[in-house]
N, C-alpha and C positions, 0 to 999 in steps of 0.2 A: 504493500499499500504506499509506504514512504517513497519507494522508488518511483511509483506511478505519479505521486504528487510532485516529486522533483522534476520528472520528465515534463509533466504538464506545465509547471512553473517556468521551466526553461523555454518551452515552446511559446508560451504566452509572452515571455520577455522578448524573444526573438521577433515575434510579430509586432510588438509595440515599438521595438527599435527600428524595424523596417518601415513601419508606418510613419515614425518620426522623420526618418531620412527622406521618405517620399514626399512629405509635406514641407520640408525645409525650403524656405523661400530663396529664390535666386536674387542676389544683389550685386550691384556694381558701385565701387567707390571711385572717386576722382579727385585729383589735386593738380595744381599747376605751380611750377617753380622755375623762374620767379614769377610772381603775380603782377609785377610791374616791370615792363621792358622798354628799352629805348628803341625808337623806330628802327627797323631793319634787323633787330636782334631776335633771338628765339626764346621760347619757353618750352619746358618739358612737361607734357601732360601724361599723368600716370594714374594707375589705380589697380584694383583687384576684383576679380570675379569670384563670387562665393555662392555655392560650393566650388572649389577649384576645379577647372577643367582646361586641359591644354588645347592649343590650336583653334581657339574660338576667335572669329573675326569681330572685334569690337570697333564700332564706328564712333569717332569723336565728332560731334556736331558743334558748330559755332553760330552764335547769333551776333552779328556785327552791330555796332552802334548805328542806330537809325534804321535798322531793318527789322521787320516784324517777325520773320521766321528763322528757324535754324536751317543750316545747310551743312553738307558734309565737309569736314575740314581735313580729316585724316582717318586711316584705319590702322589697327594694330592687332597682332595675334597674341593670345594669352600663352603664358608659359605653363609648366606643369603645376606651378603653385597658384595659377590663376592671375598672375600679375601681367600687366600690359603697360607699354610706354611708347610714346611717340613725340616727335619734335615738331613744333608749329611756329610759324612766323606771323604773329598778328599785325595787321596794318592799322587797325583802330581798336578801341576798347571793345572787347569781345567776351560774351558769356559762353562757356563750354559745358557740354554734357556728354556722357558716354552712353551708348546704346547697344544692346545685344538682343535682337528679336523684340520681345515685349518688355524687356527689362531696361529701365532708364535710370541713370544715376542722378545725384543731386547736381546743382549748377555751381561752377567755379568761375569767378570773374578775373580777367586779365586786363590791366590798364596799360596804355601806351603813352610814352613821353616823346614828343617831337625832338628832332635834332636842331638846335639853335646855334647859329654860327655868326660871329662878328668879325668883319674884315676891315682893317684900316687901309683905306685907299691912298690917302695923303693926309697931311696935317689938317685936322678938323673935318675930314671927309671919311665916311664909313659906309659899309654895306651890311644890311641885316638879311640873313637867310634862315628860313625855317623849313625843314624837310619833314614831310609827313605823307600819309596815304591819301590825302585830299587837299585841295586848295584852301589856304587860310587867308585869302584876300579879304581885306577890310578888318582883319584882326590887328590888335595893337600890342607892340612890344615896348618895353621901357628900357631906355638907355640910362645906365647907372655908372657912377663913379664911386670908388671906395675911399672913405674918409678915415685916415689914420687917427685923427683926433677923436672922432666919435666911434671909431672901430665898427663901422657898419656901412652898408651900401646905401647911397643916396640917389634919388631920382634926378636926372638932368633934363630929359625930354621924352615925350612919347612919340613913337614912330609907327605909322600905319603901313602895313604891308600892302603893296599895290600890284605887284606883278607875279603871276604864277606860270611856271614852265614845267613841262613834263620831265621827270627824271629818267635815268637810263633804263630802269625796270618799272613795269606797271605794278601797282597804281601810284608810284611815287610822284609827288608834286613838290617843287621847290618854289616857295613864295618868298618874295624879296622886296627890298626897298633901299634906295640910296638916300643918305641924309647927311647933314652937317651939324656939328655940335662943337661948342667951345668949352674945353676943360683945360686945366693946367697941364703943361707938358710933362710927360712921363707918368701921368695919373693912371691908375689901374681902372679900366672900364670894361663893362660887359653888358649883355642884353638879358632882360627877364621877360619871359612869356608867362603872364599870370594864369593860374588855373581858370579863372573866370573867362579869359580870352581863348584859352585852349579848348574849353568845354564846347559841346558835350562829348565829343569823341576822344579827347586827349586830356592829359593832365599837364600842369605847368612845368616849365623847364627853364634852365639858365644856359647861357652860351659859354664859350671859352672866354678867357680874360686876355686883353691886349693892353699895351701901353699907348697912351694918347700921344 
């Protein structure tokens, strides 16, 4: 009788374990590193399929700033541990999610910082350039000088970006403006693109520093 009870208990336990495995939900995790990139640089999107299963094609979808829908950004195969990874180059702020059949991950956001460049053309003459994935014509950058006395950057003038030209690769656009400004010779100067001007698809950025 005891042997029969033991066999029955083992059988019931096996059935329960099998039922638990059968009902275990499939999930996908997702992460992006870094979550803030300079325009033209990459981010690594990765995650894990659970329960783990190898050679599954995970689709990473992206919803770009200003667009209502998600579109395929990349695909990646899972490893024996269920892990997947892929490298993506976002051109604007983008929300990413991973998808495998009916299983969809949470959303991870990646922000993009434009490349701001200040060039000294001649004494008192400069060129401002902002490189991004779209034209920033009409946006305003701030020309600043560094004050050794106050130990901070001070505004000199505001410069409106006026001309947009296509970059060497799509969808790159270089938006620029030539301007003049008077500051003390050898002063350290730079450009600031405030977040309010970079929005909604970019975050603020600063340029290289040059000597006036």
